[in-house]
N, C-alpha and C positions, 0 to 999 in steps of 0.2 A: 505494500500499500506505501502511494507517495507521502511525503511529508506535507502537513500544512503549511502553505506560504504565510510569513511572518512581514510585518511593518521591515523587520531588519534587513530580509530578502530583497524587498522593495527599495530598498533606501542603497543596497549595495549595487543592485542594478542599474540604478539611475544616478548612481553617483554624489546621492545627497544623504544628508542626516536622517536619522531616523526619528527625531521631532520634526523636520520639515514635511515626511510624510503623515504623519499625525495630523499636521496642520492643514493638510491638502483634504485626508479624509474628513475632517471635521469640517471643510468649508471654511476654514477660518480666512476673514479678510479685516482689512482695514489699516489703519496708519502704523499699530505695531505691530504687524505680519509684513514682512518683505519679502516675497518670492515672486522672481520673475516668471512672466506669462510662459515663456520658453520651459522651465522647469517644473512649473504647477503641470502644464500639458504634459511632460516626458512622464511625469509620475502618475495621472491619471491614466495614460496609456498603458504603461507598467501593471498597474492593479487591474485594466479590463485582460490584458493577455495574459495575467496567471489567473485570473479568476480569485484574486486575493478577496475574500471575506472576513470582515472584522470579527476578532475573538470577543465574544457578548460579556466574557467575564472582566476581560482586560480594559474594555471600553467602558464596565461598569465602575471600575476600581478609578478610573479618570474622571468620569463624568457623574457618578452617581445615580446613572440611568442604564438600563439594557433594553429600553423598548419593547418590553413584553408587558402585556396587559394582562391581567386574570380575571377569568368570568367565574364566579362561584356560582353554583345552583343548590338550594337548598331541598330540591325534589328532581325526579327524573325529567328535565325538560328536554334533551336533546332530541329533536323531529324525527319520527319514523316517515312521514309524508310532509308534502309542502303544504298541506291544511292542516297541520299540526297547529296548535294557538301560539307557541313559541316560536314558531319558523321565521315570522317576521321580523322578532326581535333580535335574533341571532344573525338575520341577514342584515339588518341595519348595523349592528356590531361589527362584524366582520367587514363590511364594507368601506366605513369610516374608518376603523382601524387600518385597512390596507393604504386608503388614502393619505394618512397622518405618518405612515411609514413605522407602523407598530405590530407586533405577531401577538396573537392572543394562547392563553394557555387556559386550558378548562381545568378548574378544580372541582372535582367530585367529590372529596374527603372522604371519609370512611362510611362504608357500606352500610355499618350497623347505626351511626350517628352523624348525620349532617351537619356537622359543627366546623366552623372556620379555627378555631384555636385548640388545637389536640397535640398531643406529643408526637405525631409527624408531619405537622402542619409544615404547608411549603409555601404558606401565602408570603414569604419575604422574597421568595424568586422574580415576584412581580414587581413591577413599579409602582401598581395601583391595582385596585380590584374593584371590577363590577357585580353586584347582587342581584341575581334572578330568580324570580320565583314568587308564588302567590304570598307565602309566612315567610318569614325570617326568625332567626332567634335573637332575643331580645339581650340576652347576656354577650352574645357575639355583636351587637350592635352599639353597647356600653361601651365594649371596650375597644372597637374601631375609633368611637368617636372620642375616647378619653386618654389612649395612645397618640391620635393623630395620625393614624393610618389615611393615606390617600384611597378612598373609594367613592362610589355611588351607587344609589340602588336604582334601579328600575322599578318604578311603583312607587306612591309616596309613603312615607313610614313617619310613623308618631316619633317624638323627640325621645332620645334614648341617654339619658344624661347630659344632652345638647343637641343642639339642632342635627339632624341627620340630611344628609346631603342627598337629594334622590331627581329624576325627570319621570315624573308621573302624569297621568291622564285625568284630566278635569272632570271627573265624574257629577260632583254635586251640580255644575253648571249645566251639564248633558241631559244629566237627569230631570231636574226642574225644569229645561226647555221641553222637554218631551211631555210631561205633565200637562204643562200650560197650554201644550199643542191638544191633548187630549180633553181639557177642558175647553177649550176654545171649539172642538166639536161636538159640544155637549153633554161628557160624561162627569156626571156630578158624584159619583161614587167609584173609587179608582183603587185596586189594591194593591198591594205588594208583596210578592211571593219571593222567599227568601231567608238566610240567618239575619245578614244586617249586620255581621261581624263573625268573628273575631280580626279577621283581614282587614287591613285597611281599605283597600279597595271594595270592600261590600260594605263597611261602615259609611263612606264618602256616597256611594248609591243612594244609602237609606235615608241619610241626612239631607242629600238633593231632592229627594222623592219628599220627604213633609217639610221641604222648606219653601215649595212651589205653590202659590193660589190659594184659591177659596175652596177647591175639592175638597171633598169627605175623602181623606184618604185613611186605608187601614192596611195593618200590617201584619199579614197571616203568617201562620206557621210555616216552619219548614216544610217543602215539598211532602206530600202524604198521597196515599189513595185517595182521600177524601177531600181533594183539589175542588173539584166541581161543586160539591155538596157545599162547602164552606163558601165558597164564590156565590153560590146561590142563597145561602142564607143572608149575606151580607149585601146580597140586592146589587153586586158590583157588576158595572157593563165594560171596565177596561181592567185588566192587568199587569202588571209591569213584573217580570220573572228575571232575578238575579242571573240565573245560569242558563245559556242559550239553549242545552239539551232538555232544560224543563219547559221551556218555550214549545219548543217543538212538541214534548211530549201533550202538552196541554192542549193544543191544537187540534191532535189527532184524538185525545180523549172528547173533547166538547164536539168535533165532527160524529164521532160514533154516537155519541147520544141526541145526534140529530140537530143539533145546535149550529148556526150560521159562523163563519169566522170569516168577517168581522161584525156582521149583520147583529147576530146576537150579543156576541162578546168580543172585546178588542184585546189584541195580545200583543204585548211590546217585549222585546228581549234586551237585558241591561249585557249582555257579554255576547262575546264572539264563540263560533263553534270551536271545540277542543278534543284531541283525540279522533277516536272513529264514531263519533256519535254523530246520527243522522243530520243532513242539514239541509234548510228549507228554506230556499232564497225568496220566498213571498213574506218571510217573517219581518215586521216594520224593527227596526233595533238600531244600538249603537254599533259604529265602526271607530274600534280604538285606535290611534295612531301609533301602533306599535314598531314598525319599521323605523320611523322618526324617534319615539323614544329611546331603540338602541341605539340610533345614528349620535344623539345627542348625548347619551349616557359616556359614548368616547370623547366627545368634546370635551365636556364638564370634566371627567376625569383625568385629561390631559392637561387642562389650566389648573386643576388642584395639585396634578403631581409638580407643573412650573412655579408652586405658591399661591396660588389663588384661595381663596376661601371658600365654604361650604354654600352651595348655591341650593335653594329649592325650588324646582320649577315644573307647571303644570301646563300639559300642552292640550290644546282643545279636540272635543271628540266629534264625528260628525255623524249625521243620521241617514241609515239606509232605511228611506221610506219604504219600500215594501207594500204590503197590500192587508195587511192584519190589522189596522188601525185606521179607522175609518169614523163619520159622523153617525152619531144614533138616529136609526131609523125611525 
């Protein structure tokens, strides 16, 4: 196996000092750096000819950076298909990381306990870490904040001993706008079907639901076999469902009972398809800016690595109009 080409080799080939090679590699210019254009070009030509690749360990010793961003997942999120819920997040992360010249390192932790900090933790390999998953460990967050680690969460997070940097979706505003739309269509009794927590994304949806307008809103218990009976008892004409799969199931159950959707009952999904659950493109619901959240998480993390402060950013959701929300007949 051939020996790895080093900066010393490049210096010997071009007749310059190793320091000059380092300056060229790091694209150093300015009044304090005096390298003749022909010398710089000679070094660059040698780098291309030999296929020289900088040693990441050596570069880290010099700059304190190795241009590796970690992605830590608290649940299995690696997509099996392009339709997987997490796929757009990962696409955005990958595309932006490539543009800013960083590699990605996927941390999956131990199989028995997904925690960032443990005896074999390798989080220090990366310059900073993106957290991905519906729920995160509160002790991990508190330690990341307390020890000043460079990190950003994809998804809003409550404070953990201090502000947690994140790029999230503005669920409260989007859900409130949908409730107002339903109210404008004549719905005066509207139900929310879902847990409303403890995940921040669920809590944010429920908060937006209750914050909107004068309609009588009802929080139904988590999904059960008695959905339609509870909807009937509460005299609801529209139901907002936390999970997309539950919206698909409710539409199917209502039609099996002979109800018209949306004629007798309007249905709105506040999530997007995930896993292998059925997809019904006719359902009215939210579109979460998943790719953009991943993209901006990389931008925010690189800014933090370079000394920026903790930023909390919410991106607007859009509405898929669908065909399951209509005016009361």
